[in-house]
C-alpha positions as CSV (number, residue, x, y, z in Angstrom):
1,M,0.0,-0.2,-0.3
2,K,1.0,3.3,-0.7
3,K,2.4,5.8,2.1
4,I,-0.3,7.5,3.9
5,H,0.8,11.1,2.9
6,E,0.3,9.9,-1.0
7,L,-3.2,8.0,0.2
8,H,-4.3,11.5,1.8
9,E,-3.6,13.4,-1.4
10,H,-5.3,10.9,-3.7
11,A,-8.5,10.5,-1.4
12,A,-9.0,14.2,-1.1
13,D,-8.7,14.6,-5.0
14,F,-11.4,11.5,-5.0
15,L,-13.7,13.4,-2.5
16,A,-13.1,16.6,-4.7
17,R,-14.0,15.0,-7.9
18,E,-16.9,12.9,-6.3
19,A,-18.4,16.1,-5.1
20,L,-18.0,17.8,-8.6
21,M,-20.1,14.8,-10.3
22,L,-22.7,15.2,-7.7
23,D,-23.0,18.9,-8.2
24,E,-23.3,18.4,-11.9
25,R,-25.9,15.7,-11.4
26,R,-23.6,13.1,-13.1
27,F,-25.1,10.4,-10.7
28,R,-24.1,7.5,-13.2
29,D,-20.5,8.6,-13.0
30,W,-20.6,8.7,-9.4
31,F,-22.5,5.4,-9.2
32,A,-19.5,3.7,-10.9
33,L,-17.3,5.1,-7.9
34,L,-19.4,3.1,-5.5
35,D,-18.0,-0.4,-4.6
36,D,-20.6,-3.1,-4.8
37,E,-20.5,-3.9,-0.9
38,I,-21.4,-0.2,-0.6
39,D,-22.8,0.6,3.0
40,Y,-24.3,4.2,2.9
41,D,-25.8,5.5,6.2
42,V,-27.1,8.8,7.6
43,P,-28.0,8.2,11.2
44,I,-30.8,10.0,12.9
45,R,-29.1,12.6,15.4
46,I,-31.1,13.9,18.7
47,A,-29.9,16.4,21.0
48,M,-28.3,14.8,23.9
49,R,-26.1,16.2,26.8
50,N,-23.3,13.2,26.1
51,Y,-22.0,13.3,22.5
52,A,-21.8,9.7,22.5
53,E,-25.7,9.4,22.9
54,E,-26.6,11.7,20.0
55,F,-26.9,8.6,17.5
56,P,-29.4,6.1,18.7
57,P,-28.2,2.9,17.4
58,G,-30.5,1.2,14.6
59,A,-32.0,5.0,13.9
60,F,-31.3,6.2,10.2
61,R,-32.8,8.9,8.0
62,I,-31.1,6.9,5.1
63,K,-29.5,3.5,5.0
64,D,-28.6,2.0,1.5
65,C,-27.0,-0.5,-0.2
66,K,-26.1,-0.3,-3.8
67,A,-29.3,-1.5,-5.1
68,H,-31.2,1.3,-3.2
69,I,-28.8,3.9,-4.4
70,Q,-29.1,2.4,-8.1
71,T,-33.0,3.0,-7.4
72,R,-32.7,6.4,-6.0
73,I,-30.8,7.4,-9.0
74,A,-33.5,6.1,-11.2
75,R,-36.0,7.7,-9.6
76,L,-34.0,11.1,-9.8
77,E,-33.9,10.6,-13.6
78,S,-37.3,9.7,-14.1
79,D,-40.4,12.1,-13.7
80,H,-41.4,10.7,-10.3
81,A,-38.8,12.3,-8.1
82,W,-41.3,15.0,-6.9
83,A,-39.0,16.3,-4.0
84,E,-36.7,17.2,-6.6
85,V,-39.0,19.1,-8.8
86,P,-37.6,21.6,-9.5
87,P,-34.1,19.8,-9.1
88,S,-31.4,20.9,-6.4
89,R,-28.5,22.8,-7.7
90,T,-25.8,22.3,-5.0
91,L,-22.3,22.9,-4.1
92,R,-20.4,20.8,-1.9
93,V,-17.4,21.9,-0.2
94,V,-15.2,19.1,1.3
95,G,-12.2,19.8,3.6
96,S,-10.8,18.9,6.6
97,V,-9.5,15.5,5.2
98,M,-7.8,13.0,7.3
99,V,-6.5,9.4,6.2
100,D,-5.8,6.4,8.4
101,A,-5.0,2.7,7.5
102,T,-7.1,-0.2,8.8
103,E,-6.3,-3.7,9.5
104,R,-7.1,-4.4,5.9
105,A,-4.4,-3.8,3.2
106,D,-6.6,-2.7,0.6
107,V,-9.2,-0.4,2.7
108,I,-8.4,2.9,4.0
109,E,-10.5,5.2,6.5
110,V,-11.1,8.7,5.3
111,V,-12.8,11.6,7.8
112,S,-13.9,14.5,6.0
113,A,-16.2,17.6,6.8
114,M,-18.4,18.7,4.0
115,I,-20.6,21.8,3.5
116,L,-23.7,21.3,1.2
117,Y,-25.3,24.3,-0.1
118,R,-28.5,23.3,-1.6
119,Q,-30.9,25.7,-3.7
120,R,-33.9,24.8,-5.7
121,G,-36.3,27.2,-8.1
122,H,-35.4,30.6,-8.4
123,D,-36.9,32.5,-5.3
124,D,-36.1,30.6,-2.2
125,P,-32.9,31.0,-0.2
126,G,-30.7,28.0,0.0
127,D,-30.3,25.3,2.3
128,V,-26.6,24.7,4.3
129,I,-26.2,21.0,5.3
130,P,-23.2,20.6,7.4
131,V,-21.8,17.0,7.3
132,R,-19.2,14.8,9.3
133,R,-18.3,11.8,6.8
134,H,-16.6,8.6,8.0
135,D,-15.5,6.9,4.7
136,L,-14.0,3.6,4.1
137,L,-12.3,3.6,0.5
138,R,-11.1,0.3,-1.2
139,V,-7.9,0.8,-3.2
140,S,-7.7,-0.7,-6.2
141,E,-5.6,-0.8,-9.3
142,D,-8.4,1.0,-11.2
143,G,-8.6,3.8,-8.1
144,F,-10.7,4.3,-5.0
145,R,-14.2,2.8,-4.7
146,L,-16.3,4.2,-1.7
147,L,-16.7,1.1,0.4
148,K,-18.8,2.7,3.4
149,R,-20.2,6.3,4.2
150,K,-21.6,7.6,7.5
151,A,-22.7,10.8,7.0
152,L,-23.3,12.6,10.3
153,I,-25.4,15.7,9.6
154,T,-24.7,18.3,12.2
155,H,-28.4,19.5,12.6
156,A,-30.6,17.5,15.0
157,V,-33.5,18.7,13.5
158,L,-33.3,19.2,9.6
159,Q,-33.3,22.7,8.2
160,T,-34.2,21.1,4.6
161,P,-37.3,19.8,3.3
162,N,-35.9,16.4,2.3
163,L,-32.6,14.5,1.7
164,G,-33.2,14.2,-2.1
165,V,-29.5,14.9,-2.6
166,F,-26.7,12.5,-1.7
167,L,-24.2,13.4,1.1
């Protein structure tokens, strides 16, 4: 496996390219970056005094596998994604990227912060969705594949009407 500082550079590039694909609504290109074993989770956060208790086990806003993500993309490409009419215009800013090795030689852990700006229509003010992401990336000869994403939304109460976008 490459050295951690090289992996950090490649992981940051992967996350930036992923953000651009999603902002440009190139969902099929993004889907190609997903590992077949993808586990995509957005846990529910509740306001608690103790941070460790803010994410109740088994409570999710989104819990998807690759087949579920494929269905979500097909809906977004159809006329039946009413939550996305008109489609969201987004800008994802990814930073605070940290990379660590795991016990598996072909998998690295990547933690990042993302600010997602989302606006729909032309009159409404946009939403800002701050997220801390905990990813596992599989390292292959073809590049990285997103193996696991746990997206921790900072808000306990969503300030956006829906989560029709990918975090």
